[in-house]
C-alpha beads as a LAMMPS data file, in Angstrom:
LAMMPS data file: protein, C-alpha beads

307 atoms
306 bonds

1 atom types
1 bond types

-500.0 500.0 xlo xhi
-500.0 500.0 ylo yhi
-500.0 500.0 zlo zhi

Masses

1 110.0

Atoms # bond

1 1 1 75.885 254.244 -469.372
2 1 1 74.194 253.329 -466.212
3 1 1 77.612 253.088 -464.391
4 1 1 78.189 256.732 -465.382
5 1 1 74.974 258.010 -464.212
6 1 1 75.439 256.163 -461.294
7 1 1 79.098 257.763 -460.384
8 1 1 77.798 261.109 -461.170
9 1 1 74.940 260.872 -458.604
10 1 1 77.440 259.578 -456.137
11 1 1 79.524 262.548 -456.388
12 1 1 76.413 264.924 -456.173
13 1 1 75.300 263.068 -453.198
14 1 1 78.400 263.389 -451.197
15 1 1 79.141 267.058 -452.399
16 1 1 75.670 268.064 -451.168
17 1 1 76.427 266.472 -447.789
18 1 1 79.312 268.468 -447.599
19 1 1 77.341 271.459 -448.674
20 1 1 74.529 271.222 -446.293
21 1 1 76.861 270.271 -443.437
22 1 1 78.856 273.498 -443.823
23 1 1 75.487 275.512 -444.242
24 1 1 74.399 274.082 -440.878
25 1 1 77.576 274.806 -439.338
26 1 1 78.285 271.186 -438.567
27 1 1 81.856 271.769 -439.815
28 1 1 83.776 274.810 -440.049
29 1 1 86.087 276.083 -442.738
30 1 1 89.058 275.430 -440.614
31 1 1 87.968 271.715 -440.335
32 1 1 87.636 271.685 -444.173
33 1 1 91.271 272.541 -444.655
34 1 1 92.016 269.648 -442.223
35 1 1 89.936 267.392 -444.472
36 1 1 91.935 268.926 -447.449
37 1 1 95.262 268.440 -445.829
38 1 1 94.401 264.694 -444.966
39 1 1 93.551 263.977 -448.576
40 1 1 96.442 265.949 -450.154
41 1 1 99.120 264.850 -447.978
42 1 1 98.217 261.179 -446.870
43 1 1 95.095 259.592 -448.518
44 1 1 95.608 260.678 -452.253
45 1 1 99.522 259.913 -452.199
46 1 1 98.800 256.553 -450.783
47 1 1 96.228 255.844 -453.707
48 1 1 98.496 257.122 -456.347
49 1 1 101.526 255.157 -455.065
50 1 1 99.682 251.751 -454.854
51 1 1 98.037 252.179 -458.205
52 1 1 101.408 252.790 -459.976
53 1 1 103.834 250.751 -457.862
54 1 1 101.663 247.542 -458.415
55 1 1 102.196 247.982 -462.287
56 1 1 104.874 246.184 -464.039
57 1 1 107.463 248.088 -465.965
58 1 1 105.930 246.618 -469.393
59 1 1 102.182 247.575 -468.251
60 1 1 103.357 251.198 -467.632
61 1 1 105.453 252.147 -470.545
62 1 1 104.277 249.564 -473.315
63 1 1 101.869 251.965 -474.759
64 1 1 104.203 254.805 -475.843
65 1 1 101.506 256.301 -477.916
66 1 1 98.794 256.631 -475.283
67 1 1 101.625 258.227 -473.002
68 1 1 102.511 260.695 -475.652
69 1 1 99.046 261.716 -476.858
70 1 1 98.159 261.962 -473.286
71 1 1 101.218 264.187 -472.296
72 1 1 100.782 266.769 -475.085
73 1 1 96.965 267.185 -474.748
74 1 1 96.685 267.254 -471.167
75 1 1 99.721 269.565 -470.580
76 1 1 99.238 271.585 -473.654
77 1 1 95.624 272.332 -472.527
78 1 1 96.793 273.226 -468.805
79 1 1 99.136 275.780 -470.535
80 1 1 96.557 277.207 -472.777
81 1 1 94.229 277.298 -469.812
82 1 1 96.776 278.996 -467.367
83 1 1 97.439 281.482 -470.246
84 1 1 93.985 282.447 -470.800
85 1 1 93.266 282.818 -466.948
86 1 1 95.999 285.087 -466.467
87 1 1 95.830 287.204 -469.737
88 1 1 92.092 286.825 -470.504
89 1 1 90.331 286.968 -467.133
90 1 1 93.308 288.683 -465.523
91 1 1 94.037 286.297 -462.709
92 1 1 97.575 286.031 -460.756
93 1 1 99.781 283.069 -461.404
94 1 1 98.175 281.466 -458.070
95 1 1 94.750 281.311 -459.483
96 1 1 95.592 280.721 -462.920
97 1 1 97.652 277.596 -461.804
98 1 1 94.381 276.282 -460.216
99 1 1 92.180 277.394 -463.206
100 1 1 94.556 275.249 -465.318
101 1 1 93.651 271.791 -463.329
102 1 1 89.893 272.963 -463.159
103 1 1 90.035 273.050 -466.840
104 1 1 92.306 270.639 -468.277
105 1 1 92.951 267.961 -465.549
106 1 1 90.542 264.815 -465.510
107 1 1 89.682 263.465 -462.090
108 1 1 91.529 260.207 -463.058
109 1 1 92.828 259.094 -459.714
110 1 1 89.344 259.478 -458.069
111 1 1 86.975 258.159 -460.909
112 1 1 88.988 256.742 -463.596
113 1 1 88.675 253.117 -462.843
114 1 1 85.094 253.701 -461.071
115 1 1 84.024 254.852 -464.434
116 1 1 85.913 252.828 -466.973
117 1 1 85.825 249.390 -465.346
118 1 1 81.988 248.663 -465.513
119 1 1 82.204 249.603 -469.281
120 1 1 85.692 247.981 -470.381
121 1 1 86.735 245.603 -467.379
122 1 1 90.043 245.288 -465.791
123 1 1 91.958 246.024 -469.207
124 1 1 91.005 249.755 -468.687
125 1 1 93.831 249.799 -465.978
126 1 1 96.480 250.463 -467.920
127 1 1 94.878 253.554 -469.795
128 1 1 94.066 254.870 -466.176
129 1 1 97.464 254.379 -465.042
130 1 1 98.943 256.364 -467.999
131 1 1 96.671 259.273 -467.802
132 1 1 97.007 259.417 -464.158
133 1 1 100.744 259.487 -464.665
134 1 1 100.589 262.556 -466.778
135 1 1 98.155 264.260 -464.347
136 1 1 100.082 263.686 -461.134
137 1 1 103.415 263.903 -462.410
138 1 1 103.121 266.700 -464.880
139 1 1 99.888 268.782 -464.365
140 1 1 99.778 268.776 -460.339
141 1 1 103.398 269.813 -460.030
142 1 1 102.832 272.560 -462.287
143 1 1 99.882 273.694 -460.341
144 1 1 101.681 273.204 -457.086
145 1 1 104.692 275.207 -458.555
146 1 1 102.355 278.213 -459.761
147 1 1 100.118 278.444 -456.273
148 1 1 103.427 278.677 -454.385
149 1 1 103.319 282.032 -452.132
150 1 1 104.442 285.106 -454.043
151 1 1 108.031 286.212 -453.696
152 1 1 109.169 282.484 -453.498
153 1 1 112.378 282.018 -455.909
154 1 1 111.142 279.822 -458.667
155 1 1 113.740 277.051 -458.177
156 1 1 112.804 276.937 -454.498
157 1 1 109.140 276.673 -455.709
158 1 1 109.863 273.826 -458.014
159 1 1 111.851 272.155 -455.474
160 1 1 108.959 272.537 -453.077
161 1 1 106.407 271.208 -455.471
162 1 1 108.549 268.008 -456.048
163 1 1 108.769 267.619 -452.301
164 1 1 104.764 267.435 -451.951
165 1 1 103.484 264.196 -451.115
166 1 1 100.880 264.236 -453.709
167 1 1 103.777 264.554 -456.380
168 1 1 106.592 262.609 -454.680
169 1 1 104.650 259.488 -453.702
170 1 1 103.705 258.729 -457.738
171 1 1 107.324 259.818 -458.935
172 1 1 108.838 257.285 -456.219
173 1 1 106.349 254.813 -457.434
174 1 1 107.483 255.468 -461.031
175 1 1 110.839 254.892 -460.295
176 1 1 110.506 251.611 -458.417
177 1 1 108.445 250.471 -461.572
178 1 1 111.080 251.714 -463.890
179 1 1 113.877 249.716 -462.123
180 1 1 111.870 246.682 -462.300
181 1 1 111.175 246.233 -458.645
182 1 1 108.341 244.781 -457.114
183 1 1 106.467 246.828 -454.046
184 1 1 105.774 244.113 -451.118
185 1 1 102.390 243.013 -451.174
186 1 1 102.136 243.109 -447.415
187 1 1 102.398 246.897 -447.494
188 1 1 99.386 247.102 -449.728
189 1 1 96.814 246.690 -447.127
190 1 1 97.700 249.751 -444.770
191 1 1 98.327 252.219 -447.862
192 1 1 95.034 250.921 -449.371
193 1 1 93.126 251.480 -446.107
194 1 1 94.000 255.247 -445.897
195 1 1 93.775 255.634 -449.614
196 1 1 90.073 254.539 -449.347
197 1 1 89.091 257.814 -447.680
198 1 1 90.369 259.862 -451.070
199 1 1 87.325 260.280 -452.987
200 1 1 84.812 260.631 -450.205
201 1 1 86.618 263.094 -448.098
202 1 1 87.772 265.121 -451.270
203 1 1 84.279 265.388 -452.416
204 1 1 82.735 266.070 -448.826
205 1 1 85.547 268.637 -448.350
206 1 1 84.662 270.160 -451.703
207 1 1 81.210 270.468 -450.608
208 1 1 82.209 272.332 -447.267
209 1 1 84.243 274.615 -449.021
210 1 1 81.450 275.360 -451.731
211 1 1 79.235 276.239 -448.906
212 1 1 81.126 279.209 -448.147
213 1 1 81.439 280.645 -451.382
214 1 1 78.658 281.578 -453.963
215 1 1 77.908 279.674 -457.013
216 1 1 79.417 281.136 -460.015
217 1 1 77.938 280.891 -463.575
218 1 1 79.729 283.280 -465.535
219 1 1 81.982 283.545 -468.725
220 1 1 84.722 281.925 -467.113
221 1 1 83.008 278.795 -465.743
222 1 1 81.598 278.187 -469.168
223 1 1 85.071 278.613 -470.690
224 1 1 86.345 275.986 -468.161
225 1 1 83.533 273.857 -468.935
226 1 1 83.839 273.837 -472.738
227 1 1 87.705 273.156 -472.436
228 1 1 87.110 270.301 -470.109
229 1 1 84.216 268.428 -471.770
230 1 1 84.761 269.493 -475.643
231 1 1 88.310 270.953 -476.395
232 1 1 90.416 268.244 -474.301
233 1 1 88.358 265.123 -475.344
234 1 1 88.407 266.611 -479.071
235 1 1 92.100 266.868 -479.108
236 1 1 92.609 263.536 -477.282
237 1 1 90.276 262.010 -480.195
238 1 1 92.142 263.709 -482.956
239 1 1 95.622 262.968 -481.308
240 1 1 95.154 259.405 -480.662
241 1 1 93.442 258.769 -484.069
242 1 1 96.534 260.434 -485.869
243 1 1 98.713 258.218 -484.151
244 1 1 96.854 254.950 -484.929
245 1 1 95.085 254.370 -481.782
246 1 1 91.525 252.604 -482.340
247 1 1 89.041 250.382 -480.670
248 1 1 88.411 250.174 -477.100
249 1 1 91.759 251.770 -476.239
250 1 1 90.436 254.874 -478.198
251 1 1 87.342 254.978 -476.227
252 1 1 89.134 254.814 -472.750
253 1 1 91.396 257.675 -473.718
254 1 1 88.621 259.828 -474.830
255 1 1 86.382 259.057 -471.742
256 1 1 89.157 259.648 -469.464
257 1 1 89.706 263.081 -470.964
258 1 1 86.135 264.005 -470.509
259 1 1 86.048 263.165 -466.917
260 1 1 85.261 265.947 -464.507
261 1 1 88.205 267.955 -463.041
262 1 1 90.402 266.620 -460.990
263 1 1 89.703 267.000 -457.253
264 1 1 93.088 267.761 -456.627
265 1 1 92.395 271.494 -457.818
266 1 1 89.432 271.918 -455.257
267 1 1 91.878 270.491 -452.479
268 1 1 94.845 273.060 -453.752
269 1 1 92.268 275.812 -453.779
270 1 1 91.052 275.088 -450.519
271 1 1 94.497 274.975 -449.094
272 1 1 95.755 278.160 -450.368
273 1 1 92.380 279.910 -450.331
274 1 1 92.789 280.651 -454.297
275 1 1 90.165 280.457 -457.125
276 1 1 87.960 278.357 -454.728
277 1 1 84.553 279.712 -455.798
278 1 1 85.323 279.259 -459.641
279 1 1 87.004 275.876 -459.240
280 1 1 83.910 274.462 -457.217
281 1 1 81.512 276.082 -459.731
282 1 1 83.447 274.498 -462.522
283 1 1 83.479 271.169 -460.710
284 1 1 79.610 271.257 -460.401
285 1 1 78.765 272.400 -463.878
286 1 1 81.317 269.888 -465.587
287 1 1 80.028 267.014 -463.236
288 1 1 76.476 267.825 -464.337
289 1 1 77.324 268.046 -468.175
290 1 1 79.608 264.993 -467.761
291 1 1 76.547 262.754 -467.592
292 1 1 75.618 264.102 -471.288
293 1 1 79.255 264.608 -472.662
294 1 1 80.461 261.165 -471.698
295 1 1 77.711 259.168 -473.778
296 1 1 77.811 261.580 -476.535
297 1 1 81.719 261.196 -477.114
298 1 1 81.451 257.336 -476.848
299 1 1 78.909 257.533 -479.555
300 1 1 80.962 259.796 -481.611
301 1 1 83.917 257.413 -481.349
302 1 1 81.996 254.266 -482.314
303 1 1 80.423 256.161 -485.171
304 1 1 83.877 257.176 -486.583
305 1 1 85.064 253.405 -485.873
306 1 1 82.275 252.193 -488.074
307 1 1 82.650 254.516 -491.019

Bonds

1 1 1 2
2 1 2 3
3 1 3 4
4 1 4 5
5 1 5 6
6 1 6 7
7 1 7 8
8 1 8 9
9 1 9 10
10 1 10 11
11 1 11 12
12 1 12 13
13 1 13 14
14 1 14 15
15 1 15 16
16 1 16 17
17 1 17 18
18 1 18 19
19 1 19 20
20 1 20 21
21 1 21 22
22 1 22 23
23 1 23 24
24 1 24 25
25 1 25 26
26 1 26 27
27 1 27 28
28 1 28 29
29 1 29 30
30 1 30 31
31 1 31 32
32 1 32 33
33 1 33 34
34 1 34 35
35 1 35 36
36 1 36 37
37 1 37 38
38 1 38 39
39 1 39 40
40 1 40 41
41 1 41 42
42 1 42 43
43 1 43 44
44 1 44 45
45 1 45 46
46 1 46 47
47 1 47 48
48 1 48 49
49 1 49 50
50 1 50 51
51 1 51 52
52 1 52 53
53 1 53 54
54 1 54 55
55 1 55 56
56 1 56 57
57 1 57 58
58 1 58 59
59 1 59 60
60 1 60 61
61 1 61 62
62 1 62 63
63 1 63 64
64 1 64 65
65 1 65 66
66 1 66 67
67 1 67 68
68 1 68 69
69 1 69 70
70 1 70 71
71 1 71 72
72 1 72 73
73 1 73 74
74 1 74 75
75 1 75 76
76 1 76 77
77 1 77 78
78 1 78 79
79 1 79 80
80 1 80 81
81 1 81 82
82 1 82 83
83 1 83 84
84 1 84 85
85 1 85 86
86 1 86 87
87 1 87 88
88 1 88 89
89 1 89 90
90 1 90 91
91 1 91 92
92 1 92 93
93 1 93 94
94 1 94 95
95 1 95 96
96 1 96 97
97 1 97 98
98 1 98 99
99 1 99 100
100 1 100 101
101 1 101 102
102 1 102 103
103 1 103 104
104 1 104 105
105 1 105 106
106 1 106 107
107 1 107 108
108 1 108 109
109 1 109 110
110 1 110 111
111 1 111 112
112 1 112 113
113 1 113 114
114 1 114 115
115 1 115 116
116 1 116 117
117 1 117 118
118 1 118 119
119 1 119 120
120 1 120 121
121 1 121 122
122 1 122 123
123 1 123 124
124 1 124 125
125 1 125 126
126 1 126 127
127 1 127 128
128 1 128 129
129 1 129 130
130 1 130 131
131 1 131 132
132 1 132 133
133 1 133 134
134 1 134 135
135 1 135 136
136 1 136 137
137 1 137 138
138 1 138 139
139 1 139 140
140 1 140 141
141 1 141 142
142 1 142 143
143 1 143 144
144 1 144 145
145 1 145 146
146 1 146 147
147 1 147 148
148 1 148 149
149 1 149 150
150 1 150 151
151 1 151 152
152 1 152 153
153 1 153 154
154 1 154 155
155 1 155 156
156 1 156 157
157 1 157 158
158 1 158 159
159 1 159 160
160 1 160 161
161 1 161 162
162 1 162 163
163 1 163 164
164 1 164 165
165 1 165 166
166 1 166 167
167 1 167 168
168 1 168 169
169 1 169 170
170 1 170 171
171 1 171 172
172 1 172 173
173 1 173 174
174 1 174 175
175 1 175 176
176 1 176 177
177 1 177 178
178 1 178 179
179 1 179 180
180 1 180 181
181 1 181 182
182 1 182 183
183 1 183 184
184 1 184 185
185 1 185 186
186 1 186 187
187 1 187 188
188 1 188 189
189 1 189 190
190 1 190 191
191 1 191 192
192 1 192 193
193 1 193 194
194 1 194 195
195 1 195 196
196 1 196 197
197 1 197 198
198 1 198 199
199 1 199 200
200 1 200 201
201 1 201 202
202 1 202 203
203 1 203 204
204 1 204 205
205 1 205 206
206 1 206 207
207 1 207 208
208 1 208 209
209 1 209 210
210 1 210 211
211 1 211 212
212 1 212 213
213 1 213 214
214 1 214 215
215 1 215 216
216 1 216 217
217 1 217 218
218 1 218 219
219 1 219 220
220 1 220 221
221 1 221 222
222 1 222 223
223 1 223 224
224 1 224 225
225 1 225 226
226 1 226 227
227 1 227 228
228 1 228 229
229 1 229 230
230 1 230 231
231 1 231 232
232 1 232 233
233 1 233 234
234 1 234 235
235 1 235 236
236 1 236 237
237 1 237 238
238 1 238 239
239 1 239 240
240 1 240 241
241 1 241 242
242 1 242 243
243 1 243 244
244 1 244 245
245 1 245 246
246 1 246 247
247 1 247 248
248 1 248 249
249 1 249 250
250 1 250 251
251 1 251 252
252 1 252 253
253 1 253 254
254 1 254 255
255 1 255 256
256 1 256 257
257 1 257 258
258 1 258 259
259 1 259 260
260 1 260 261
261 1 261 262
262 1 262 263
263 1 263 264
264 1 264 265
265 1 265 266
266 1 266 267
267 1 267 268
268 1 268 269
269 1 269 270
270 1 270 271
271 1 271 272
272 1 272 273
273 1 273 274
274 1 274 275
275 1 275 276
276 1 276 277
277 1 277 278
278 1 278 279
279 1 279 280
280 1 280 281
281 1 281 282
282 1 282 283
283 1 283 284
284 1 284 285
285 1 285 286
286 1 286 287
287 1 287 288
288 1 288 289
289 1 289 290
290 1 290 291
291 1 291 292
292 1 292 293
293 1 293 294
294 1 294 295
295 1 295 296
296 1 296 297
297 1 297 298
298 1 298 299
299 1 299 300
300 1 300 301
301 1 301 302
302 1 302 303
303 1 303 304
304 1 304 305
305 1 305 306
306 1 306 307
């Protein structure tokens, strides 16, 4: 469990750097928006593209049960969280779109392999790729669609969502893999170089954005946290067991479902200046609680397997 604690400590170190830099006016919110633009339009798309394009068709689509349960659980809870935010907490569709990511989208692209690799080794890459596919090809486009400016034609909003680099890059990668093509290895280094900026810059920018907003610990943040750390992994566990998934694969899926909210939600919140305070507060609370929830879920999975 040491690796998990180290990951959480790293997140808070960089988040604190961004937060105190903002408080000291070392960086402005305009510069924070620039960092968000860098991550969302360049660094993150490059990371997602390389991680998916370097898979084989067999690797990406061999485990259909994991793909099925991940799709149903993550998209299902995104929709539930969106509806609760809109009708329960009285948000508009833009705010509810970000709320769905805050409650139901795990930060697989940022922390998936960083958390799972020390525990399960390189074999965890397939589970990470599957869950990342669901998050970035289904959940993120839904969020981009909902946060589109008001008055936009729904069809135009959907087309615009699909044109965003963070959505388009993994879609192109999936098409390449599905066609059985291999991405040229010589193209990996430049994409990986810009992709390395993803996690650090995204968390730093989240700290900058958070420095301009008050921390909220209210019913909605608590709801988001419970959904993210309890309901989503519980449904992943139940659905995976119902489909006959067991062993290390089951542990991987449950742990991935328990990861803190996707930083993409913070980036989108910062870009459109909507739901920023609540999204940032949810990230902080869930990141703290992840250090407790992750070992607890792994212990529960192993207990169920032994009985």
